[in-house]
PDB file of N, CA, C and O in Angstrom:
ATOM      1  N   MET A   1      17.934  -4.033   9.626  1.00  0.00           N
ATOM      2  CA  MET A   1      16.565  -3.751  10.029  1.00  0.00           C
ATOM      3  C   MET A   1      15.754  -3.287   8.829  1.00  0.00           C
ATOM      4  O   MET A   1      16.215  -2.449   8.054  1.00  0.00           O
ATOM      5  N   THR A   2      14.568  -3.817   8.671  1.00  0.00           N
ATOM      6  CA  THR A   2      13.734  -3.433   7.539  1.00  0.00           C
ATOM      7  C   THR A   2      13.008  -2.126   7.809  1.00  0.00           C
ATOM      8  O   THR A   2      12.806  -1.728   8.957  1.00  0.00           O
ATOM      9  N   VAL A   3      12.619  -1.467   6.718  1.00  0.00           N
ATOM     10  CA  VAL A   3      11.813  -0.258   6.785  1.00  0.00           C
ATOM     11  C   VAL A   3      10.372  -0.678   6.537  1.00  0.00           C
ATOM     12  O   VAL A   3      10.085  -1.418   5.596  1.00  0.00           O
ATOM     13  N   GLN A   4       9.471  -0.201   7.385  1.00  0.00           N
ATOM     14  CA  GLN A   4       8.067  -0.555   7.244  1.00  0.00           C
ATOM     15  C   GLN A   4       7.232   0.701   7.057  1.00  0.00           C
ATOM     16  O   GLN A   4       7.611   1.784   7.503  1.00  0.00           O
ATOM     17  N   ALA A   5       6.090   0.547   6.393  1.00  0.00           N
ATOM     18  CA  ALA A   5       5.203   1.687   6.180  1.00  0.00           C
ATOM     19  C   ALA A   5       3.774   1.209   6.026  1.00  0.00           C
ATOM     20  O   ALA A   5       3.510   0.071   5.638  1.00  0.00           O
ATOM     21  N   TYR A   6       2.860   2.112   6.341  1.00  0.00           N
ATOM     22  CA  TYR A   6       1.457   1.928   6.001  1.00  0.00           C
ATOM     23  C   TYR A   6       1.206   2.759   4.748  1.00  0.00           C
ATOM     24  O   TYR A   6       1.661   3.899   4.648  1.00  0.00           O
ATOM     25  N   ILE A   7       0.489   2.190   3.808  1.00  0.00           N
ATOM     26  CA  ILE A   7       0.133   2.902   2.581  1.00  0.00           C
ATOM     27  C   ILE A   7      -1.383   3.022   2.581  1.00  0.00           C
ATOM     28  O   ILE A   7      -2.099   2.021   2.552  1.00  0.00           O
ATOM     29  N   LEU A   8      -1.862   4.260   2.614  1.00  0.00           N
ATOM     30  CA  LEU A   8      -3.295   4.536   2.625  1.00  0.00           C
ATOM     31  C   LEU A   8      -3.726   4.738   1.180  1.00  0.00           C
ATOM     32  O   LEU A   8      -3.154   5.565   0.471  1.00  0.00           O
ATOM     33  N   VAL A   9      -4.718   3.995   0.745  1.00  0.00           N
ATOM     34  CA  VAL A   9      -5.070   3.953  -0.674  1.00  0.00           C
ATOM     35  C   VAL A   9      -6.515   4.384  -0.884  1.00  0.00           C
ATOM     36  O   VAL A   9      -7.423   3.914  -0.199  1.00  0.00           O
ATOM     37  N   GLN A  10      -6.715   5.288  -1.843  1.00  0.00           N
ATOM     38  CA  GLN A  10      -8.056   5.625  -2.305  1.00  0.00           C
ATOM     39  C   GLN A  10      -8.244   4.967  -3.671  1.00  0.00           C
ATOM     40  O   GLN A  10      -7.321   4.925  -4.484  1.00  0.00           O
ATOM     41  N   THR A  11      -9.453   4.452  -3.912  1.00  0.00           N
ATOM     42  CA  THR A  11      -9.734   3.747  -5.160  1.00  0.00           C
ATOM     43  C   THR A  11     -10.966   4.333  -5.841  1.00  0.00           C
ATOM     44  O   THR A  11     -11.697   5.139  -5.266  1.00  0.00           O
ATOM     45  N   ASN A  12     -11.170   3.908  -7.070  1.00  0.00           N
ATOM     46  CA  ASN A  12     -12.427   4.211  -7.738  1.00  0.00           C
ATOM     47  C   ASN A  12     -13.552   3.530  -6.973  1.00  0.00           C
ATOM     48  O   ASN A  12     -13.326   2.526  -6.298  1.00  0.00           O
ATOM     49  N   VAL A  13     -14.751   4.064  -7.073  1.00  0.00           N
ATOM     50  CA  VAL A  13     -15.910   3.516  -6.365  1.00  0.00           C
ATOM     51  C   VAL A  13     -16.109   2.043  -6.739  1.00  0.00           C
ATOM     52  O   VAL A  13     -16.112   1.679  -7.915  1.00  0.00           O
ATOM     53  N   GLY A  14     -16.274   1.215  -5.717  1.00  0.00           N
ATOM     54  CA  GLY A  14     -16.540  -0.199  -5.920  1.00  0.00           C
ATOM     55  C   GLY A  14     -15.330  -1.060  -6.231  1.00  0.00           C
ATOM     56  O   GLY A  14     -15.488  -2.243  -6.535  1.00  0.00           O
ATOM     57  N   LYS A  15     -14.123  -0.505  -6.165  1.00  0.00           N
ATOM     58  CA  LYS A  15     -12.913  -1.248  -6.531  1.00  0.00           C
ATOM     59  C   LYS A  15     -12.044  -1.652  -5.346  1.00  0.00           C
ATOM     60  O   LYS A  15     -11.008  -2.284  -5.551  1.00  0.00           O
ATOM     61  N   ALA A  16     -12.422  -1.315  -4.121  1.00  0.00           N
ATOM     62  CA  ALA A  16     -11.553  -1.540  -2.965  1.00  0.00           C
ATOM     63  C   ALA A  16     -11.171  -3.006  -2.794  1.00  0.00           C
ATOM     64  O   ALA A  16      -9.993  -3.314  -2.612  1.00  0.00           O
ATOM     65  N   ALA A  17     -12.135  -3.911  -2.848  1.00  0.00           N
ATOM     66  CA  ALA A  17     -11.835  -5.325  -2.627  1.00  0.00           C
ATOM     67  C   ALA A  17     -10.920  -5.867  -3.711  1.00  0.00           C
ATOM     68  O   ALA A  17      -9.997  -6.629  -3.425  1.00  0.00           O
ATOM     69  N   GLU A  18     -11.171  -5.481  -4.947  1.00  0.00           N
ATOM     70  CA  GLU A  18     -10.340  -5.920  -6.074  1.00  0.00           C
ATOM     71  C   GLU A  18      -8.915  -5.382  -5.959  1.00  0.00           C
ATOM     72  O   GLU A  18      -7.951  -6.111  -6.194  1.00  0.00           O
ATOM     73  N   VAL A  19      -8.786  -4.115  -5.600  1.00  0.00           N
ATOM     74  CA  VAL A  19      -7.468  -3.495  -5.434  1.00  0.00           C
ATOM     75  C   VAL A  19      -6.715  -4.163  -4.285  1.00  0.00           C
ATOM     76  O   VAL A  19      -5.536  -4.488  -4.431  1.00  0.00           O
ATOM     77  N   ALA A  20      -7.373  -4.373  -3.148  1.00  0.00           N
ATOM     78  CA  ALA A  20      -6.720  -5.018  -1.998  1.00  0.00           C
ATOM     79  C   ALA A  20      -6.234  -6.411  -2.363  1.00  0.00           C
ATOM     80  O   ALA A  20      -5.126  -6.802  -1.994  1.00  0.00           O
ATOM     81  N   ALA A  21      -7.059  -7.163  -3.086  1.00  0.00           N
ATOM     82  CA  ALA A  21      -6.672  -8.526  -3.473  1.00  0.00           C
ATOM     83  C   ALA A  21      -5.435  -8.517  -4.363  1.00  0.00           C
ATOM     84  O   ALA A  21      -4.553  -9.360  -4.202  1.00  0.00           O
ATOM     85  N   GLU A  22      -5.361  -7.580  -5.295  1.00  0.00           N
ATOM     86  CA  GLU A  22      -4.181  -7.524  -6.166  1.00  0.00           C
ATOM     87  C   GLU A  22      -2.943  -7.074  -5.405  1.00  0.00           C
ATOM     88  O   GLU A  22      -1.858  -7.615  -5.615  1.00  0.00           O
ATOM     89  N   ILE A  23      -3.093  -6.091  -4.524  1.00  0.00           N
ATOM     90  CA  ILE A  23      -1.953  -5.597  -3.751  1.00  0.00           C
ATOM     91  C   ILE A  23      -1.382  -6.700  -2.860  1.00  0.00           C
ATOM     92  O   ILE A  23      -0.170  -6.755  -2.650  1.00  0.00           O
ATOM     93  N   ARG A  24      -2.234  -7.574  -2.336  1.00  0.00           N
ATOM     94  CA  ARG A  24      -1.763  -8.679  -1.475  1.00  0.00           C
ATOM     95  C   ARG A  24      -0.760  -9.578  -2.177  1.00  0.00           C
ATOM     96  O   ARG A  24       0.040 -10.237  -1.513  1.00  0.00           O
ATOM     97  N   THR A  25      -0.785  -9.620  -3.506  1.00  0.00           N
ATOM     98  CA  THR A  25       0.110 -10.506  -4.258  1.00  0.00           C
ATOM     99  C   THR A  25       1.490  -9.895  -4.476  1.00  0.00           C
ATOM    100  O   THR A  25       2.382 -10.576  -4.983  1.00  0.00           O
ATOM    101  N   ILE A  26       1.689  -8.639  -4.110  1.00  0.00           N
ATOM    102  CA  ILE A  26       2.953  -7.949  -4.349  1.00  0.00           C
ATOM    103  C   ILE A  26       3.973  -8.326  -3.276  1.00  0.00           C
ATOM    104  O   ILE A  26       3.691  -8.181  -2.086  1.00  0.00           O
ATOM    105  N   PRO A  27       5.158  -8.810  -3.674  1.00  0.00           N
ATOM    106  CA  PRO A  27       6.197  -9.112  -2.691  1.00  0.00           C
ATOM    107  C   PRO A  27       6.567  -7.860  -1.889  1.00  0.00           C
ATOM    108  O   PRO A  27       6.755  -6.784  -2.458  1.00  0.00           O
ATOM    109  N   GLY A  28       6.669  -8.008  -0.576  1.00  0.00           N
ATOM    110  CA  GLY A  28       6.959  -6.881   0.303  1.00  0.00           C
ATOM    111  C   GLY A  28       5.718  -6.376   1.018  1.00  0.00           C
ATOM    112  O   GLY A  28       5.824  -5.675   2.025  1.00  0.00           O
ATOM    113  N   VAL A  29       4.542  -6.724   0.510  1.00  0.00           N
ATOM    114  CA  VAL A  29       3.291  -6.357   1.169  1.00  0.00           C
ATOM    115  C   VAL A  29       2.978  -7.431   2.204  1.00  0.00           C
ATOM    116  O   VAL A  29       2.903  -8.615   1.876  1.00  0.00           O
ATOM    117  N   THR A  30       2.796  -7.016   3.446  1.00  0.00           N
ATOM    118  CA  THR A  30       2.505  -7.969   4.515  1.00  0.00           C
ATOM    119  C   THR A  30       1.023  -7.992   4.883  1.00  0.00           C
ATOM    120  O   THR A  30       0.557  -8.934   5.525  1.00  0.00           O
ATOM    121  N   LEU A  31       0.283  -6.962   4.480  1.00  0.00           N
ATOM    122  CA  LEU A  31      -1.137  -6.878   4.793  1.00  0.00           C
ATOM    123  C   LEU A  31      -1.788  -5.888   3.839  1.00  0.00           C
ATOM    124  O   LEU A  31      -1.209  -4.840   3.554  1.00  0.00           O
ATOM    125  N   ALA A  32      -2.970  -6.196   3.346  1.00  0.00           N
ATOM    126  CA  ALA A  32      -3.758  -5.259   2.541  1.00  0.00           C
ATOM    127  C   ALA A  32      -5.224  -5.549   2.820  1.00  0.00           C
ATOM    128  O   ALA A  32      -5.726  -6.624   2.493  1.00  0.00           O
ATOM    129  N   GLU A  33      -5.901  -4.594   3.420  1.00  0.00           N
ATOM    130  CA  GLU A  33      -7.296  -4.794   3.788  1.00  0.00           C
ATOM    131  C   GLU A  33      -8.149  -3.650   3.272  1.00  0.00           C
ATOM    132  O   GLU A  33      -7.749  -2.487   3.329  1.00  0.00           O
ATOM    133  N   ASP A  34      -9.337  -3.990   2.765  1.00  0.00           N
ATOM    134  CA  ASP A  34     -10.262  -2.931   2.392  1.00  0.00           C
ATOM    135  C   ASP A  34     -11.002  -2.488   3.655  1.00  0.00           C
ATOM    136  O   ASP A  34     -11.402  -3.308   4.481  1.00  0.00           O
ATOM    137  N   VAL A  35     -11.171  -1.181   3.783  1.00  0.00           N
ATOM    138  CA  VAL A  35     -11.720  -0.577   4.994  1.00  0.00           C
ATOM    139  C   VAL A  35     -12.750   0.487   4.614  1.00  0.00           C
ATOM    140  O   VAL A  35     -12.915   0.817   3.439  1.00  0.00           O
ATOM    141  N   THR A  36     -13.437   1.016   5.626  1.00  0.00           N
ATOM    142  CA  THR A  36     -14.333   2.143   5.392  1.00  0.00           C
ATOM    143  C   THR A  36     -13.674   3.407   5.923  1.00  0.00           C
ATOM    144  O   THR A  36     -12.736   3.340   6.718  1.00  0.00           O
ATOM    145  N   GLY A  37     -14.163   4.548   5.486  1.00  0.00           N
ATOM    146  CA  GLY A  37     -13.604   5.822   5.923  1.00  0.00           C
ATOM    147  C   GLY A  37     -13.018   6.577   4.746  1.00  0.00           C
ATOM    148  O   GLY A  37     -13.377   6.315   3.598  1.00  0.00           O
ATOM    149  N   PRO A  38     -12.116   7.517   5.021  1.00  0.00           N
ATOM    150  CA  PRO A  38     -11.573   8.346   3.939  1.00  0.00           C
ATOM    151  C   PRO A  38     -10.663   7.573   2.983  1.00  0.00           C
ATOM    152  O   PRO A  38     -10.422   8.019   1.861  1.00  0.00           O
ATOM    153  N   TYR A  39     -10.163   6.432   3.416  1.00  0.00           N
ATOM    154  CA  TYR A  39      -9.344   5.580   2.549  1.00  0.00           C
ATOM    155  C   TYR A  39     -10.085   4.272   2.329  1.00  0.00           C
ATOM    156  O   TYR A  39     -10.902   3.864   3.155  1.00  0.00           O
ATOM    157  N   ASP A  40      -9.798   3.628   1.225  1.00  0.00           N
ATOM    158  CA  ASP A  40     -10.513   2.408   0.848  1.00  0.00           C
ATOM    159  C   ASP A  40      -9.725   1.138   1.158  1.00  0.00           C
ATOM    160  O   ASP A  40     -10.304   0.082   1.410  1.00  0.00           O
ATOM    161  N   VAL A  41      -8.400   1.253   1.136  1.00  0.00           N
ATOM    162  CA  VAL A  41      -7.519   0.116   1.419  1.00  0.00           C
ATOM    163  C   VAL A  41      -6.366   0.615   2.281  1.00  0.00           C
ATOM    164  O   VAL A  41      -5.821   1.690   2.032  1.00  0.00           O
ATOM    165  N   ILE A  42      -5.999  -0.160   3.288  1.00  0.00           N
ATOM    166  CA  ILE A  42      -4.801   0.139   4.074  1.00  0.00           C
ATOM    167  C   ILE A  42      -3.837  -1.030   3.893  1.00  0.00           C
ATOM    168  O   ILE A  42      -4.194  -2.196   4.060  1.00  0.00           O
ATOM    169  N   VAL A  43      -2.605  -0.673   3.545  1.00  0.00           N
ATOM    170  CA  VAL A  43      -1.570  -1.659   3.225  1.00  0.00           C
ATOM    171  C   VAL A  43      -0.439  -1.520   4.220  1.00  0.00           C
ATOM    172  O   VAL A  43      -0.074  -0.408   4.600  1.00  0.00           O
ATOM    173  N   ARG A  44       0.116  -2.635   4.641  1.00  0.00           N
ATOM    174  CA  ARG A  44       1.357  -2.627   5.430  1.00  0.00           C
ATOM    175  C   ARG A  44       2.411  -3.263   4.542  1.00  0.00           C
ATOM    176  O   ARG A  44       2.205  -4.346   3.995  1.00  0.00           O
ATOM    177  N   ALA A  45       3.541  -2.584   4.402  1.00  0.00           N
ATOM    178  CA  ALA A  45       4.607  -3.076   3.525  1.00  0.00           C
ATOM    179  C   ALA A  45       5.942  -2.929   4.214  1.00  0.00           C
ATOM    180  O   ALA A  45       6.100  -2.137   5.143  1.00  0.00           O
ATOM    181  N   GLU A  46       6.919  -3.721   3.733  1.00  0.00           N
ATOM    182  CA  GLU A  46       8.266  -3.617   4.274  1.00  0.00           C
ATOM    183  C   GLU A  46       9.272  -3.838   3.163  1.00  0.00           C
ATOM    184  O   GLU A  46       9.000  -4.507   2.166  1.00  0.00           O
ATOM    185  N   ALA A  47      10.454  -3.250   3.369  1.00  0.00           N
ATOM    186  CA  ALA A  47      11.543  -3.368   2.405  1.00  0.00           C
ATOM    187  C   ALA A  47      12.863  -3.219   3.163  1.00  0.00           C
ATOM    188  O   ALA A  47      12.880  -2.726   4.290  1.00  0.00           O
ATOM    189  N   PRO A  48      13.965  -3.644   2.546  1.00  0.00           N
ATOM    190  CA  PRO A  48      15.259  -3.565   3.226  1.00  0.00           C
ATOM    191  C   PRO A  48      15.727  -2.133   3.517  1.00  0.00           C
ATOM    192  O   PRO A  48      16.471  -1.909   4.472  1.00  0.00           O
ATOM    193  N   ASN A  49      15.294  -1.166   2.699  1.00  0.00           N
ATOM    194  CA  ASN A  49      15.714   0.221   2.912  1.00  0.00           C
ATOM    195  C   ASN A  49      14.670   1.167   2.319  1.00  0.00           C
ATOM    196  O   ASN A  49      13.732   0.729   1.651  1.00  0.00           O
ATOM    197  N   VAL A  50      14.839   2.463   2.567  1.00  0.00           N
ATOM    198  CA  VAL A  50      13.869   3.469   2.133  1.00  0.00           C
ATOM    199  C   VAL A  50      13.753   3.518   0.605  1.00  0.00           C
ATOM    200  O   VAL A  50      12.652   3.664   0.073  1.00  0.00           O
ATOM    201  N   ASP A  51      14.869   3.399  -0.093  1.00  0.00           N
ATOM    202  CA  ASP A  51      14.820   3.439  -1.556  1.00  0.00           C
ATOM    203  C   ASP A  51      13.980   2.292  -2.113  1.00  0.00           C
ATOM    204  O   ASP A  51      13.172   2.495  -3.019  1.00  0.00           O
ATOM    205  N   GLU A  52      14.167   1.107  -1.582  1.00  0.00           N
ATOM    206  CA  GLU A  52      13.396  -0.040  -2.067  1.00  0.00           C
ATOM    207  C   GLU A  52      11.930   0.069  -1.662  1.00  0.00           C
ATOM    208  O   GLU A  52      11.052  -0.384  -2.397  1.00  0.00           O
ATOM    209  N   LEU A  53      11.657   0.660  -0.514  1.00  0.00           N
ATOM    210  CA  LEU A  53      10.272   0.901  -0.124  1.00  0.00           C
ATOM    211  C   LEU A  53       9.622   1.872  -1.106  1.00  0.00           C
ATOM    212  O   LEU A  53       8.492   1.655  -1.544  1.00  0.00           O
ATOM    213  N   GLY A  54      10.332   2.935  -1.445  1.00  0.00           N
ATOM    214  CA  GLY A  54       9.814   3.893  -2.430  1.00  0.00           C
ATOM    215  C   GLY A  54       9.550   3.237  -3.769  1.00  0.00           C
ATOM    216  O   GLY A  54       8.535   3.508  -4.411  1.00  0.00           O
ATOM    217  N   ASN A  55      10.454   2.380  -4.188  1.00  0.00           N
ATOM    218  CA  ASN A  55      10.272   1.656  -5.450  1.00  0.00           C
ATOM    219  C   ASN A  55       9.051   0.740  -5.378  1.00  0.00           C
ATOM    220  O   ASN A  55       8.290   0.640  -6.341  1.00  0.00           O
ATOM    221  N   LEU A  56       8.868   0.083  -4.256  1.00  0.00           N
ATOM    222  CA  LEU A  56       7.701  -0.780  -4.066  1.00  0.00           C
ATOM    223  C   LEU A  56       6.410   0.019  -4.230  1.00  0.00           C
ATOM    224  O   LEU A  56       5.483  -0.417  -4.912  1.00  0.00           O
ATOM    225  N   VAL A  57       6.359   1.186  -3.604  1.00  0.00           N
ATOM    226  CA  VAL A  57       5.147   2.011  -3.664  1.00  0.00           C
ATOM    227  C   VAL A  57       4.914   2.538  -5.075  1.00  0.00           C
ATOM    228  O   VAL A  57       3.815   2.407  -5.613  1.00  0.00           O
ATOM    229  N   VAL A  58       5.930   3.125  -5.669  1.00  0.00           N
ATOM    230  CA  VAL A  58       5.761   3.781  -6.970  1.00  0.00           C
ATOM    231  C   VAL A  58       5.634   2.787  -8.124  1.00  0.00           C
ATOM    232  O   VAL A  58       4.764   2.944  -8.981  1.00  0.00           O
ATOM    233  N   ALA A  59       6.483   1.777  -8.154  1.00  0.00           N
ATOM    234  CA  ALA A  59       6.528   0.872  -9.310  1.00  0.00           C
ATOM    235  C   ALA A  59       5.566  -0.307  -9.213  1.00  0.00           C
ATOM    236  O   ALA A  59       5.234  -0.917 -10.229  1.00  0.00           O
ATOM    237  N   LYS A  60       5.111  -0.637  -7.998  1.00  0.00           N
ATOM    238  CA  LYS A  60       4.280  -1.835  -7.874  1.00  0.00           C
ATOM    239  C   LYS A  60       2.886  -1.544  -7.320  1.00  0.00           C
ATOM    240  O   LYS A  60       1.899  -2.065  -7.841  1.00  0.00           O
ATOM    241  N   VAL A  61       2.788  -0.727  -6.282  1.00  0.00           N
ATOM    242  CA  VAL A  61       1.470  -0.467  -5.687  1.00  0.00           C
ATOM    243  C   VAL A  61       0.696   0.564  -6.505  1.00  0.00           C
ATOM    244  O   VAL A  61      -0.453   0.316  -6.872  1.00  0.00           O
ATOM    245  N   GLN A  62       1.300   1.708  -6.796  1.00  0.00           N
ATOM    246  CA  GLN A  62       0.573   2.784  -7.461  1.00  0.00           C
ATOM    247  C   GLN A  62       0.105   2.431  -8.871  1.00  0.00           C
ATOM    248  O   GLN A  62      -0.784   3.098  -9.402  1.00  0.00           O
ATOM    249  N   VAL A  63       0.669   1.420  -9.479  1.00  0.00           N
ATOM    250  CA  VAL A  63       0.267   1.053 -10.842  1.00  0.00           C
ATOM    251  C   VAL A  63      -0.917   0.082 -10.874  1.00  0.00           C
ATOM    252  O   VAL A  63      -1.394  -0.266 -11.955  1.00  0.00           O
ATOM    253  N   VAL A  64      -1.396  -0.357  -9.713  1.00  0.00           N
ATOM    254  CA  VAL A  64      -2.544  -1.264  -9.668  1.00  0.00           C
ATOM    255  C   VAL A  64      -3.778  -0.525 -10.196  1.00  0.00           C
ATOM    256  O   VAL A  64      -4.077   0.587  -9.761  1.00  0.00           O
ATOM    257  N   ALA A  65      -4.480  -1.143 -11.123  1.00  0.00           N
ATOM    258  CA  ALA A  65      -5.670  -0.545 -11.716  1.00  0.00           C
ATOM    259  C   ALA A  65      -6.728  -0.271 -10.654  1.00  0.00           C
ATOM    260  O   ALA A  65      -6.994  -1.119  -9.803  1.00  0.00           O
ATOM    261  N   GLY A  66      -7.322   0.897 -10.705  1.00  0.00           N
ATOM    262  CA  GLY A  66      -8.371   1.267  -9.763  1.00  0.00           C
ATOM    263  C   GLY A  66      -7.927   2.194  -8.656  1.00  0.00           C
ATOM    264  O   GLY A  66      -8.763   2.747  -7.942  1.00  0.00           O
ATOM    265  N   ILE A  67      -6.610   2.379  -8.495  1.00  0.00           N
ATOM    266  CA  ILE A  67      -6.107   3.289  -7.458  1.00  0.00           C
ATOM    267  C   ILE A  67      -6.140   4.719  -7.982  1.00  0.00           C
ATOM    268  O   ILE A  67      -5.714   4.984  -9.106  1.00  0.00           O
ATOM    269  N   THR A  68      -6.648   5.638  -7.165  1.00  0.00           N
ATOM    270  CA  THR A  68      -6.672   7.049  -7.544  1.00  0.00           C
ATOM    271  C   THR A  68      -5.656   7.884  -6.768  1.00  0.00           C
ATOM    272  O   THR A  68      -5.220   8.933  -7.242  1.00  0.00           O
ATOM    273  N   ARG A  69      -5.273   7.415  -5.561  1.00  0.00           N
ATOM    274  CA  ARG A  69      -4.337   8.194  -4.737  1.00  0.00           C
ATOM    275  C   ARG A  69      -3.762   7.313  -3.650  1.00  0.00           C
ATOM    276  O   ARG A  69      -4.442   6.420  -3.145  1.00  0.00           O
ATOM    277  N   THR A  70      -2.505   7.559  -3.284  1.00  0.00           N
ATOM    278  CA  THR A  70      -1.895   6.869  -2.147  1.00  0.00           C
ATOM    279  C   THR A  70      -1.197   7.878  -1.244  1.00  0.00           C
ATOM    280  O   THR A  70      -0.736   8.927  -1.695  1.00  0.00           O
ATOM    281  N   VAL A  71      -1.128   7.538   0.038  1.00  0.00           N
ATOM    282  CA  VAL A  71      -0.346   8.294   1.008  1.00  0.00           C
ATOM    283  C   VAL A  71       0.491   7.270   1.767  1.00  0.00           C
ATOM    284  O   VAL A  71      -0.051   6.319   2.331  1.00  0.00           O
ATOM    285  N   THR A  72       1.813   7.458   1.784  1.00  0.00           N
ATOM    286  CA  THR A  72       2.702   6.514   2.450  1.00  0.00           C
ATOM    287  C   THR A  72       3.129   7.076   3.802  1.00  0.00           C
ATOM    288  O   THR A  72       3.601   8.209   3.894  1.00  0.00           O
ATOM    289  N   CYS A  73       2.957   6.275   4.845  1.00  0.00           N
ATOM    290  CA  CYS A  73       3.283   6.668   6.207  1.00  0.00           C
ATOM    291  C   CYS A  73       4.329   5.720   6.768  1.00  0.00           C
ATOM    292  O   CYS A  73       3.980   4.641   7.247  1.00  0.00           O
ATOM    293  N   PRO A  74       5.606   6.093   6.723  1.00  0.00           N
ATOM    294  CA  PRO A  74       6.660   5.219   7.255  1.00  0.00           C
ATOM    295  C   PRO A  74       6.488   5.024   8.773  1.00  0.00           C
ATOM    296  O   PRO A  74       6.078   5.934   9.493  1.00  0.00           O
ATOM    297  N   VAL A  75       6.808   3.831   9.220  1.00  0.00           N
ATOM    298  CA  VAL A  75       6.776   3.517  10.646  1.00  0.00           C
ATOM    299  C   VAL A  75       8.063   4.031  11.272  1.00  0.00           C
ATOM    300  O   VAL A  75       9.149   3.789  10.745  1.00  0.00           O
ATOM    301  N   VAL A  76       7.952   4.737  12.389  1.00  0.00           N
ATOM    302  CA  VAL A  76       9.132   5.214  13.096  1.00  0.00           C
ATOM    303  C   VAL A  76       9.175   4.573  14.487  1.00  0.00           C
ATOM    304  O   VAL A  76       8.140   4.333  15.109  1.00  0.00           O
ATOM    305  N   ASN A  77      10.362   4.311  14.942  1.00  0.00           N
ATOM    306  CA  ASN A  77      10.550   3.745  16.279  1.00  0.00           C
ATOM    307  C   ASN A  77      11.176   4.793  17.163  1.00  0.00           C
ATOM    308  O   ASN A  77      12.385   5.022  17.121  1.00  0.00           O
ATOM    309  N   ILE A  78      10.344   5.428  17.963  1.00  0.00           N
ATOM    310  CA  ILE A  78      10.796   6.546  18.795  1.00  0.00           C
ATOM    311  C   ILE A  78      11.174   6.042  20.173  1.00  0.00           C
ATOM    312  O   ILE A  78      11.582   6.828  21.028  1.00  0.00           O
TER     313      ILE A  78
END
């Protein structure tokens, strides 16, 4: 079973669309949309396990130019 998460992204002013477009190209990202509100981009991602999900967020998503902050919210099945 894969691990899934939503990644809430804040960007520099005017960079949301550019950041979302780049994040969409990252393997493991299933959705990246620019939105309004306290976050600028919401990402849905999946990985085979928690360690690989963490690596995806830290090594691939957080390094995208224009991102100022991320919050990762793992999906739980209760």
